[in-house]
Every structure is written in C-alpha cells, then in structure tokens.
N, C-alpha and C positions, 0 to 999 in steps of 0.2 A: 402566504400561500403561493405556490409556484405559478398557478394559473393567472395570478395577478401581476406577475413579473413579465410583462410584454417585452421588454428588451431581450430577454433570454430567447424568445421565440419569434423574432423579427421576421423570419422567412415562413411562418406559418400562419394561416388565416386565424383570426382571433376566435372565430366560432369552432375551430378544430383543436385548440390547445388542450382542452380538457381531455379530449379523446386521445391525443398524442401522449399525454402524460399517462393515461391509464393503459394504454396498449403498446408503447414503445420505449420501455426503460433502457434498452440497448442504445437508443439515440439520446434520450433525455439525460441520462446520468453523465455521460462524457461532456455533453453540452453545458450542464450546469457547473461541473468542475472546471471547465475551460473558461467560462464567461460570467459565472455567477459570483455573488457576494459570499462572505462566510456564512451569513444567515441562509442564503439559498442552498449552500452545501449541506448545511445542518438539516434544512428542510427535506432535501432529496434523500438524505440518509434515513430520517424519520419516515418518510413516505414509503420507501422501498425496502428498508432494512439493511443492516450492515453487510450480511452475506450476499445479498442480490447486487448491492452497490459494488462491492469487491469483484464479484463475478463479471459484471458489466465493464468495470474498469480494466480488468485483466484481459479482455478481449481486444482492447485497443492498445497501440503503442502510446504510452502516455508521455505527454510533454513535461518538461522539468517542473513547472508549477503545479500540474495536476499530480505528478508523482509526490511532491512535497506535501500537498493537501491531503492526498490519500494516507500518506504516513502520519500527518498530525491528527486527522480526524478518525482514522480507522486502524492506525499502527500496521498498514498494509504496505508491504515492500516486496513485490514479486520479484524484482531484479536484485535484491539484496544490495541496494546501494547505501542503505543506512545501518547495515549491520556493524556491530562494534567488534 
C-alpha cells in the first residue's frame, strides 16, 4: 500500500500521507512514476484507475523513464514517441 512507502513521501509528514494520497492525485501519480518501484506504479494505477493516471501524467512534461513506464503499464504515449 502506498501509504506504507515512506521513501516516496520523504517531504510529507507521516501523519499527512494518507490525506495527500486521497486528495492530491495530481501530485502523487507523477511522484510515484518518478521515484516508485514497479509495484508502486501498479498500486497507483489500481488506486486511481487508468484514465485518472493518464490524465495526471499528461498534465506534466514526462521524464524519459516516466514516459517509458506510462507506455509499458498503460500503453499511453501522448507524444507519439513509440508509434510504429
């Protein structure tokens, strides 16, 4: 469960992590894709759903690794970098 992954939320008070996860997907999703493990990425997709995850990722300029993970996990490629 994401709230147990303290290293992902090093800059948030431990008592606030659950609230942040519930109320700030626009912050949590990119954070998990940037710093989380493969299991964390799966968890965030399960928590917020594929469409919400795609929406939140598309609001930010994705780093190369995030872009790759978005494509691998969600077949999401808003910049058409992986089009054949």
